[in-house]
KOLBASE-223074 format. One record per atom (N, C-alpha, C, O): residue number from 0; residue in one letter; x negated, y, z negated. Coordinates in steps of 0.05 Angstrom, whole numbers, m for minus. Each point is the difference from the previous one (the first is absolute). Layout:
KOLBASE-223074
NUM/A/X/Y/Z
...
***
This chain:
KOLBASE-223074
0/M/m1998/2158/m1668
0/M/19/m8/m21
0/M/16/m24/9
0/M/12/1/22
1/H/m11/m21/m38
1/H/16/m24/6
1/H/28/4/m13
1/H/2/6/m24
2/V/19/m10/40
2/V/27/3/m10
2/V/14/m27/3
2/V/m1/m12/22
3/E/14/3/m43
3/E/14/m26/0
3/E/26/1/m15
3/E/4/18/m17
4/A/13/m38/22
4/A/25/m2/m15
4/A/1/m29/m11
4/A/m5/m19/14
5/I/12/17/m40
5/I/2/m26/m13
5/I/26/m1/m16
5/I/12/20/m7
6/A/m3/m45/2
6/A/21/m4/m19
6/A/m12/m1/m27
6/A/m17/m17/m5
7/G/24/35/m13
7/G/m12/0/m26
7/G/12/20/m19
7/G/15/18/8
8/D/m23/m21/m32
8/D/8/18/m22
8/D/m22/21/m4
8/D/m22/m7/m7
9/I/29/32/12
9/I/m20/21/m1
9/I/m13/2/m28
9/I/m23/10/m2
10/T/36/m19/m19
10/T/m11/3/m27
10/T/m22/m20/m5
10/T/m14/2/m20
11/T/10/m21/38
11/T/m22/m20/m3
11/T/m23/4/19
11/T/m19/m15/1
12/E/21/36/15
12/E/m21/5/20
12/E/m26/10/m13
12/E/0/20/m14
13/A/m21/m34/20
13/A/m27/7/m11
13/A/m13/19/20
13/A/m19/m8/14
14/V/28/33/m13
14/V/m10/21/17
14/V/m7/24/m18
14/V/7/0/m24
15/D/m20/19/35
15/D/m7/24/m16
15/D/24/16/m8
15/D/2/9/m23
16/A/17/m6/42
16/A/24/16/m6
16/A/25/m14/11
16/A/m1/m12/21
17/I/23/14/m36
17/I/26/m8/10
17/I/17/25/1
17/I/m3/18/m15
18/V/22/m19/34
18/V/18/23/2
18/V/27/m8/m12
18/V/11/m21/6
19/N/0/39/m21
19/N/26/m3/m13
19/N/20/17/15
19/N/m3/24/4
20/A/24/m37/5
20/A/23/14/12
20/A/16/11/m23
20/A/20/m11/m8
21/A/m29/34/m2
21/A/11/11/m25
21/A/24/18/5
21/A/6/8/23
22/N/9/m3/m44
22/N/21/20/2
22/N/m13/27/m8
22/N/m21/m1/m14
23/P/32/23/22
23/P/m13/26/m6
23/P/m5/5/m29
23/P/m18/16/m7
24/G/33/m28/m11
24/G/m3/4/m29
24/G/m24/m15/m12
24/G/m7/6/m23
25/L/m5/m24/38
25/L/m24/m15/m8
25/L/3/m17/m26
25/L/m21/m8/m11
26/L/45/3/2
26/L/2/m14/m25
26/L/9/m29/3
26/L/12/m12/m19
27/G/m17/0/42
27/G/8/m28/4
27/G/28/m1/10
27/G/15/20/1
28/G/m7/m43/7
28/G/27/m4/11
28/G/3/m28/9
28/G/m9/m19/m14
29/G/22/14/36
29/G/4/m27/10
29/G/m20/m6/22
29/G/m18/15/5
30/G/22/m38/7
30/G/m17/m9/22
30/G/m30/0/m6
30/G/m8/m8/m21
31/V/m7/17/41
31/V/m30/1/m2
31/V/m8/17/m24
31/V/m18/m7/m16
32/D/31/30/12
32/D/m6/18/m22
32/D/3/m13/m27
32/D/m19/1/m16
33/G/41/m14/12
33/G/4/m14/m26
33/G/m20/m23/m4
33/G/m9/m4/m22
34/A/4/m11/43
34/A/m19/m22/m2
34/A/m28/9/m6
34/A/m14/m12/m17
35/I/5/34/28
35/I/m27/11/m5
35/I/m1/9/m29
35/I/m20/m5/m14
36/H/39/20/5
36/H/0/9/m28
36/H/1/m23/m20
36/H/m14/0/m20
37/A/30/m20/26
37/A/2/m23/m18
37/A/m26/m16/m1
37/A/m9/m7/m22
38/A/m2/2/45
38/A/m25/m16/1
38/A/m24/16/m9
38/A/m19/m12/m12
39/G/18/38/17
39/G/m23/16/m7
39/G/m1/9/m29
39/G/m22/6/m10
40/G/45/m6/m3
40/G/0/8/m28
40/G/3/30/m5
40/G/3/15/19
41/P/m3/m8/m44
41/P/6/28/m8
41/P/m20/21/8
41/P/8/24/1
42/D/m32/m31/5
42/D/m20/21/8
42/D/8/15/25
42/D/m5/24/3
43/I/18/m38/16
43/I/10/12/24
43/I/21/21/m6
43/I/m2/23/10
44/L/21/m30/m26
44/L/21/19/m8
44/L/m11/24/m15
44/L/9/22/4
45/T/m28/m27/m21
45/T/m12/22/m15
45/T/m13/21/19
45/T/4/24/m4
46/E/m18/m34/24
46/E/m13/18/19
46/E/22/14/17
46/E/m3/23/7
47/C/23/m38/1
47/C/22/12/16
47/C/13/23/m16
47/C/6/21/12
48/R/m1/m25/m37
48/R/11/22/m17
48/R/m17/24/0
48/R/9/23/1
49/R/m36/m27/m3
49/R/m18/23/0
49/R/0/14/27
49/R/0/25/1
50/I/0/m40/21
50/I/1/12/27
50/I/25/16/4
50/I/0/21/12
51/K/23/m32/m21
51/K/26/13/3
51/K/0/29/m11
51/K/13/17/11
52/Q/m28/m13/m32
52/Q/m1/27/m13
52/Q/m10/21/19
52/Q/6/24/m2
53/D/m23/m32/21
53/D/m12/19/19
53/D/14/2/27
53/D/m8/15/17
54/L/30/m31/m14
54/L/14/0/25
54/L/24/20/m1
54/L/12/3/m21
55/P/m6/9/44
55/P/23/19/0
55/P/26/m15/m8
55/P/8/m19/13
56/G/5/29/m34
56/G/24/m13/m9
56/G/m4/m28/m11
56/G/19/m14/m5
57/G/m44/7/0
57/G/m6/m27/m10
57/G/4/m22/20
57/G/2/m23/m8
58/L/0/30/34
58/L/5/m20/20
58/L/m22/0/22
58/L/m10/21/8
59/L/3/m45/0
59/L/m19/m3/22
59/L/14/6/26
59/L/19/m14/7
60/P/m27/34/9
60/P/13/5/25
60/P/m2/m25/19
60/P/m21/m13/1
61/R/43/8/12
61/R/0/m23/19
61/R/m21/4/21
61/R/m3/21/12
62/G/m11/m43/m6
62/G/m22/1/20
62/G/m27/6/m12
62/G/m20/m2/14
63/Q/18/9/m39
63/Q/m25/5/m13
63/Q/m8/m23/m18
63/Q/15/m19/m4
64/A/m40/19/m6
64/A/m10/m22/m15
64/A/m17/9/m23
64/A/m14/21/2
65/V/14/m36/m24
65/V/m17/5/m23
65/V/m11/m27/m10
65/V/12/m21/7
66/A/m33/21/m22
66/A/m13/m25/m8
66/A/m1/m2/m31
66/A/m3/20/m14
67/T/6/m45/5
67/T/m4/m6/m28
67/T/m17/m25/m3
67/T/m8/m12/20
68/T/2/5/m44
68/T/m13/m25/m6
68/T/18/m22/10
68/T/24/4/5
69/A/m35/m28/m2
69/A/17/m24/7
69/A/6/m16/m25
69/A/13/m21/2
70/G/m21/30/m25
70/G/6/m15/m25
70/G/m10/m28/1
70/G/m24/m5/5
71/R/42/m14/m9
71/R/m7/m29/0
71/R/0/m13/27
71/R/m5/m24/2
72/L/10/39/19
72/L/0/m11/27
72/L/m29/m5/9
72/L/m18/12/m10
73/P/15/m30/30
73/P/m28/m5/10
73/P/m12/23/15
73/P/m24/1/4
74/A/40/18/6
74/A/m10/23/14
74/A/m12/20/m20
74/A/3/m3/m24
75/R/m17/23/35
75/R/m12/21/m17
75/R/20/23/m4
75/R/1/12/m21
76/W/14/m6/43
76/W/18/23/m1
76/W/27/m8/12
76/W/3/m18/16
77/V/17/33/m26
77/V/27/m1/13
77/V/4/28/12
77/V/m3/20/m14
78/I/9/m20/39
78/I/7/25/14
78/I/30/1/3
78/I/12/m17/13
79/H/0/37/m25
79/H/29/2/m1
79/H/8/20/23
79/H/m10/22/1
80/T/29/m30/15
80/T/11/17/21
80/T/30/m2/0
80/T/11/m22/m2
81/A/2/45/5
81/A/29/0/0
81/A/10/1/29
81/A/m3/20/14
82/G/14/m42/m5
82/G/10/m1/27
82/G/28/13/3
82/G/13/5/m20
83/P/m5/0/45
83/P/26/12/5
83/P/22/m21/m1
83/P/m4/m24/6
84/V/28/33/m12
84/V/24/m17/2
84/V/8/2/30
84/V/2/21/11
85/Y/4/m44/0
85/Y/8/m1/28
85/Y/27/14/4
85/Y/19/m4/m15
86/D/m17/19/37
86/D/25/13/8
86/D/0/0/30
86/D/m16/12/13
87/S/35/m26/m1
87/S/2/m3/29
87/S/5/26/14
87/S/m4/3/24
88/R/13/18/m39
88/R/6/26/12
88/R/m23/20/m2
88/R/0/21/13
89/K/m20/m29/m28
89/K/m23/18/m3
89/K/m26/m15/5
89/K/m3/m23/m9
90/D/m15/35/24
90/D/m26/m13/6
90/D/m19/5/m23
90/D/m13/22/m2
91/R/10/m41/m15
91/R/m19/2/m23
91/R/m25/m16/5
91/R/m16/m5/m19
92/S/12/m4/44
92/S/m24/m16/6
92/S/m26/15/m5
92/S/m19/m13/m9
93/P/17/40/13
93/P/m25/13/m7
93/P/m7/m3/m30
93/P/m23/m2/m8
94/T/44/2/m9
94/T/m5/m3/m29
94/T/m9/m28/m6
94/T/m18/m4/m16
95/L/30/m16/28
95/L/m9/m28/m4
95/L/m28/m3/10
95/L/m17/m13/m14
96/R/11/23/37
96/R/m28/m1/11
96/R/m19/12/m20
96/R/m22/m10/m5
97/S/29/33/m6
97/S/m17/14/m19
97/S/m7/m17/m25
97/S/m22/2/m10
98/C/41/m18/2
98/C/m5/m18/m23
98/C/m25/m17/5
98/C/m17/m3/m18
99/Y/15/m8/42
99/Y/m22/m17/7
99/Y/m26/16/3
99/Y/m21/m8/m9
100/V/23/30/23
100/V/m24/17/5
100/V/m11/10/m26
100/V/m24/m1/m5
101/E/42/12/m12
101/E/m9/11/m26
101/E/m12/m22/m18
101/E/m19/5/m14
102/S/31/m28/14
102/S/m9/m22/m17
102/S/m28/m9/10
102/S/m18/m4/m17
103/L/14/1/43
103/L/m26/m8/10
103/L/m21/21/m6
103/L/m23/m6/m8
104/S/30/31/13
104/S/m19/22/m5
104/S/m8/1/m29
104/S/m24/4/m6
105/L/43/m7/m12
105/L/m6/0/m29
105/L/m18/m24/m7
105/L/m19/3/m16
106/A/25/m26/26
106/A/m16/m24/m5
106/A/m29/5/9
106/A/m19/m7/m14
107/A/16/19/37
107/A/m27/6/10
107/A/m15/20/m19
107/A/m23/m3/m5
108/Q/38/23/m4
108/Q/m12/20/m18
108/Q/m9/m13/m26
108/Q/m20/8/m12
109/L/35/m28/3
109/L/m7/m15/m25
109/L/m24/m18/3
109/L/m12/m9/m19
110/G/5/3/44
110/G/m22/m19/6
110/G/9/m28/5
110/G/m17/m18/0
111/A/43/14/4
111/A/10/m27/5
111/A/m10/m10/28
111/A/m4/16/18
112/T/m1/m42/m17
112/T/m6/m12/26
112/T/22/m19/10
112/T/0/m8/23
113/S/19/2/m41
113/S/22/m18/7
113/S/25/10/m13
113/S/0/11/m22
114/I/23/m14/36
114/I/25/10/m10
114/I/23/m19/9
114/I/m1/m11/22
115/A/20/7/m40
115/A/24/m16/7
115/A/24/19/m2
115/A/3/16/m18
116/L/15/m18/38
116/L/23/17/3
116/L/25/m17/2
116/L/0/m22/12
117/P/22/32/m23
117/P/27/m12/4
117/P/13/12/25
117/P/m11/17/13
118/A/35/m26/m7
118/A/16/12/20
118/A/16/23/m13
118/A/22/m3/m9
119/I/m34/27/9
119/I/11/23/m14
119/I/27/7/12
119/I/3/1/25
120/S/16/5/m42
120/S/27/8/7
120/S/17/m21/13
120/S/23/5/6
121/A/m33/m30/m2
121/A/15/m20/14
121/A/16/m18/m19
121/A/14/m19/9
122/G/m14/25/m35
122/G/16/m15/m19
122/G/25/15/m7
122/G/18/4/17
123/V/m16/4/m42
123/V/24/14/m9
123/V/5/27/14
123/V/22/10/1
124/Y/m43/2/11
124/Y/4/25/15
124/Y/11/m4/28
124/Y/5/19/14
125/G/m2/m44/m6
125/G/16/m7/24
125/G/m12/3/27
125/G/14/m1/20
126/W/m40/6/m18
126/W/m12/4/26
126/W/0/m27/16
126/W/m9/m20/m11
127/P/18/20/36
127/P/0/m25/15
127/P/m28/m11/3
127/P/m18/15/8
128/I/14/m40/m13
128/I/m27/m12/m3
128/I/m16/2/26
128/I/m24/6/m2
129/D/36/m10/25
129/D/m16/2/25
129/D/m11/29/4
129/D/m23/3/8
130/D/40/17/m13
130/D/m9/27/2
130/D/m21/7/m21
130/D/m19/14/5
131/A/24/m23/m30
131/A/m19/5/m22
131/A/m27/m12/7
131/A/m21/13/m5
132/A/21/m37/16
132/A/m25/m13/7
132/A/m15/15/23
132/A/m24/4/m2
133/R/39/4/22
133/R/m12/15/22
133/R/m13/26/m10
133/R/m23/6/7
134/I/37/9/m24
134/I/m11/25/m11
134/I/m24/m6/m17
134/I/m20/14/2
135/A/22/m34/m19
135/A/m22/m6/m19
135/A/m26/m8/15
135/A/m21/11/m5
136/V/24/m29/24
136/V/m24/m9/15
136/V/m12/22/17
136/V/m24/3/1
137/S/41/13/12
137/S/m10/23/15
137/S/m14/20/m17
137/S/m22/9/7
138/A/33/m3/m30
138/A/m13/19/m19
138/A/m27/m10/m9
138/A/m20/15/0
139/V/19/m41/m7
139/V/m26/m11/m10
139/V/m20/0/23
139/V/m23/8/m5
140/R/30/m16/28
140/R/m19/m2/23
140/R/m10/28/7
140/R/m23/3/9
141/D/40/18/m12
141/D/m8/27/8
141/D/m15/16/m22
141/D/m10/21/6
142/T/9/m32/m30
142/T/m11/15/m22
142/T/m30/m5/m3
142/T/m9/m23/0
143/Q/m6/44/m2
143/Q/m29/m2/m6
143/Q/m3/m2/m30
143/Q/6/19/m14
144/A/m15/m41/5
144/A/m4/m4/m29
144/A/m29/m11/m4
144/A/m3/m25/m2
145/P/m17/42/1
145/P/m27/m9/m2
145/P/m5/m19/m24
145/P/9/6/m23
146/G/m21/m28/29
146/G/m7/m19/m21
146/G/20/m23/m3
146/G/m6/m21/m10
147/I/31/25/19
147/I/20/m21/m2
147/I/m5/m20/22
147/I/0/6/24
148/R/m6/m31/m33
148/R/m6/m21/19
148/R/24/m20/4
148/R/2/m12/21
149/L/15/10/m42
149/L/22/m18/2
149/L/26/13/m9
149/L/2/12/m21
150/V/18/m13/39
150/V/27/9/m7
150/V/18/m25/3
150/V/2/m12/21
151/R/11/5/m43
151/R/17/m24/m1
151/R/28/9/m7
151/R/5/12/m20
152/F/14/m20/37
152/F/28/3/m6
152/F/8/m25/m15
152/F/1/m21/12
153/A/6/23/m38
153/A/9/m22/m16
153/A/30/1/m2
153/A/12/18/m12
154/L/1/m38/25
154/L/28/2/5
154/L/15/m24/m12
154/L/m9/m23/2
155/L/32/28/m13
155/L/17/m21/m11
155/L/21/m6/22
155/L/13/18/10
156/G/m9/m43/m4
156/G/21/m8/18
156/G/m8/m2/29
156/G/m17/15/10
157/G/28/m35/3
157/G/m6/m5/28
157/G/6/23/19
157/G/m16/6/17
158/P/40/7/m19
158/P/6/21/19
158/P/m20/23/0
158/P/m8/10/21
159/A/m1/m3/m45
159/A/m20/22/m2
159/A/m27/m9/13
159/A/m12/15/15
160/L/3/m39/m22
160/L/m25/m10/12
160/L/2/m2/30
160/L/m19/8/14
161/Q/41/m17/m4
161/Q/4/m2/29
161/Q/0/27/13
161/Q/m12/4/21
162/A/25/16/m33
162/A/1/27/11
162/A/m28/12/1
162/A/m8/13/20
163/F/m7/m17/m41
163/F/m27/12/m1
163/F/m19/m15/19
163/F/m18/12/12
164/A/21/m38/m9
164/A/m16/m15/19
164/A/5/10/28
164/A/m19/3/16
165/R/45/2/m9
165/R/6/10/27
165/R/m12/28/4
165/R/m11/6/21
166/A/13/11/m42
166/A/m11/27/3
166/A/m30/m1/3
166/A/m11/16/16
167/L/m2/m34/m30
167/L/m29/m3/3
167/L/m8/m9/28
167/L/m19/10/12
168/M/34/m29/m1
168/M/m5/m10/27
168/M/5/22/20
168/M/m15/2/20
169/D/36/14/m24
169/D/6/21/19
169/D/m21/22/1
169/D/m3/14/21
170/T/m11/m10/m42
170/T/m21/21/m1
170/T/m27/m11/8
170/T/m20/16/1
171/G/17/m41/3
171/G/m25/m12/9
171/G/m19/m6/m22
171/G/6/4/m24
172/P/m30/m14/31
172/P/m20/m8/m20
172/P/m11/23/m16
172/P/2/23/9
173/D/m15/m29/m31
173/D/m12/20/m17
173/D/m21/16/15
173/D/m12/18/m11
***
């Protein structure tokens, strides 16, 4: 599996699956979540509403993932995962790690060979970018996802790209 980090807009990635850093309610929001819903169109929201009906309390548990159509996006699927809110007093890193593991596993089950991921929880949820990058890269490198040949971190902004580039260098070559 080839793992890379690029500066880019995840909504324009021509891969099989993109990952949405969703809120547990799955109905869109700000940041990556809002951008994916806006660019992908109403079909994504329609499927999210259907999925919500089968979730406990209508909420996606943090660290888990579900898939929908990608609507008008160049990808085939959107994998929605609800990341944890950062709290310096509580270790929620296993939940953040699970977001990546579950997203990759679901992509492999769908038959995807390529996937683009954002920096989950590193925006409005406040996770420090260097730690978020370390957890993300480690989770991806450690996950067995049969059939996935390309994992691309599509990141907005120089600090995120730099953090992920360092994390990739620290874990060595593919």
